N, C-alpha and C positions, 0 to 999 in steps of 0.2 A: 615418136620420138619422146624420150623420157625427159622429164624436167630436171635440170641440174641443181634446183634449189631444195634444200633439205627442209621438210615440213616441220621439223623440230625447232628450226632456227626462224620460224615466222613470228615476229613479235606482235603482230596484230591479231593473233589467233585468239588470245585470252583478254582482249582490250575492254570488253564490256564488264568482265569479272573485275579487272583492275579499277575500272571507273566506280562500280559499285561500292568496292572496298574503300576507296579514297573518299567517296561521298559520305560512306558511313562514319569514317574517322573525323572529318570535318565536322559533320553534324554533332557528333559526340563532343568534340572540342568546344564548339560553340555553346552546347548545352551546359558544360561544365563551367564555362565562363559566366554564363547567365545565372547560374545557381550559386556562383561564389559569393560569399558574404564576408564582410570584415566587420569588426567590433571594435568600438573605442575602448581604450584602456582606461581603467578607473584610477583616478589619481586621489590619493589621500591627503586631505588637507588638515594640517594640525593648527588649531586656534590656541594662541598663547595670549593670555591676558596679563598684561603687565600692571602690577599694582605697586604704587609707591610705598615705601616702608614707613616714611615719616610724613604724616599729614598734620601740618601745623595751620589751625584755622583760627583767625582772630575773631573773638566773640566780642561784640559791641557792649559797652557799658551802659546800662539802662538804669533810670532812676525812678523809683515808685513814688506817685503822687498820692499823697494822703489827703483826703477831703474830710472836712469837719462834718460831723453828724448833724442832722436837722435839729432845730430847736424843739423842745417838747411842747405839746400843745397847751394853751392857757387853762388853768384850773378853774373850775366853777367857784363863784363866790359863796362864802359860807352862809350868808343871809340873803335871801331874796326879797326885795321890796316890791309891794304891790302898789302901783299908782293908780288911783281912781280917776275915771274919765268924767270930767266935769262939763264937757261940752254936750249942749241940747241939740238933737237932731230933729228938724221939723219934717213930719211925714207928709208926702204928697198924696193927696186923694184924687184918684182918677175916676171921673164920672162916666157911666155908660152912655153912649150915644144912640143906643137902640130905642126904637119907640115901642110902646106897649098899647094895650087896648085903651087904657085911660088917656092917652095923648090925644089931643084934639088937632085935626087937621084944618088948617085955615080955609083952603079952598078945595073943593072936590071937583074931579074931572068927570064929566058924564062919558059913558061908554060910547054914545053916538058921535062924540066929538073926536074920537080916535080914529085916524085913517089907517086901515090895514091894506097893505099892498100884497097882491098875489104874485108870487115869484114863478115865472114861467120855467117849467122844467124842459131841458134840452133832451128830449127822448127821441128815439128814432124807431119807426115801426117798419117791419119788412113789407114789401109790396104785396106778397101773397096773403097777408091777413089783415091789411089796412081795411077799415070800413069804407072809406070813400077814396079810392086811388086818384092819383094825379091825373089830370086830363091832358092828354097831348093835344096841341093845336090840330083841329080837323076832326077831333072825336067828340065834340060837344053835343051833336045831335042823337047820340045813342042814349036811350033812356035807362036801362038796366046797368047795374054795376059790373056784371060779367061781360057784357058787350063793351063797356068802356075799357076794361082790362085788356080784352082781346084786341080792340082797336089800338090800344097803347102799345101792345107787343108788335103788331103789324107795322106801326108807324116807326117803331124803333128799329125793326130789321130794314125797312125802306131807307131810313136815314143812314144806316151803316153802309148799305150797298151804294148809295149815291155819293157819299163822301169818302169811300174807301180808295186808298192809294197804296199799292204794295211798295215798301221802301226799296229804293234802287240798289243800295248796298246790299240788303238782305236778299235780293232778288239774284244778284250777281254771285252771292256766296251760296246760294241754295238753302237759305234759312226758313224753316217752316215750323208750324206748330199752332197751338192754341193759347190764346191769351185770355185769362179771366179778369174781367173788369167789374169793379163794385163802386157804386158812387151813390151819392145822397141827392134827393131833390128837397130843398129845405122849405120852410113855412111860406116863402114868398114864391116858390115855383122855379128857382134857379139851381142848377147843377153845381154841386160842390163836393169836396173830399174825394177826388177820384183815386182809386186804388187799382193796381194792375199787377198782374203776376203771369210771366210767360217764359218761354225758353230763351229769349234774346231781348236786349234792351231796345233795339231797333223795333221790334214787333210791339213791344210794350208802349213806346213812345207814340207810335201810329195809332194804337187803339186808345190811348188817353187823348190824342188830338181830335179823333172822330167823336168821342163822347163830350168833349169841351165845346163842340159845335152845336149841341142840342139847343133848341129854342126854349125860351121861358114857358112854363107850363102853368096850368091852374093847380095850385098846391093840394095835396091830399089832406083829408080831414079824419080825425079820430075823436069820437064823442063831441062832434060839432065844432071843434077847434082845428085850425090849420096846424099840420104836424109834420115833421120831417120824415121822409120815406127813403127807405134803402132799397136799391135795385141792383141786381146782378145779371150779367149776361156774358157769355163766351164768344170771342171772335176768332174764327178759324183763318190762318194764313196758309194758303195751299197753293202751290205752283202747278198749273195745268199746262 
């Protein structure tokens, strides 16, 4: 059976072609609209300066004040009179107060009557080079100087171990390190002038507290005289 519809009359046959043509026209139109530019028209402005023809200005009347010239300086006299000075001036004679070899001294002071006081020098000798080191309590029985110094060092370490208390705050914060302590043993055997240097103030204060608890010792001697001795020791703060 043959179809009664004419294939040339089918409008949907070229629909895709028409769609492409229409899409192309629309895109071209949109592109032209986007590219379209307008420019502002330039307006010419003419500036007109208006100047008045007649300018009448009132000039104030001023009066010039004339001052009189200064008077001329007085002229020198023709004759200069010289007046003689009749006053007599008494000269003051200043006598010297310095004594000479011819001056006699009423009373002579004997050399033996003069009291000469010896001023004690505040010197400090390091512990390593002192002639007679300070004697720690309990080290009196040692005869030689080397034995007394060794006993001093042992007693010092034992004192630090017995009085050592780790600061609670430093222990909680995990603060560790080495504190260098330097102090003096004065001429009376007492501890003074404690200096400390460490990583934290808590550790420094604990080290100074331990050194301040040292007992009074027999003072060191240099050339037969009691002398201040300087001693240094490090204290380690370690958390085990």
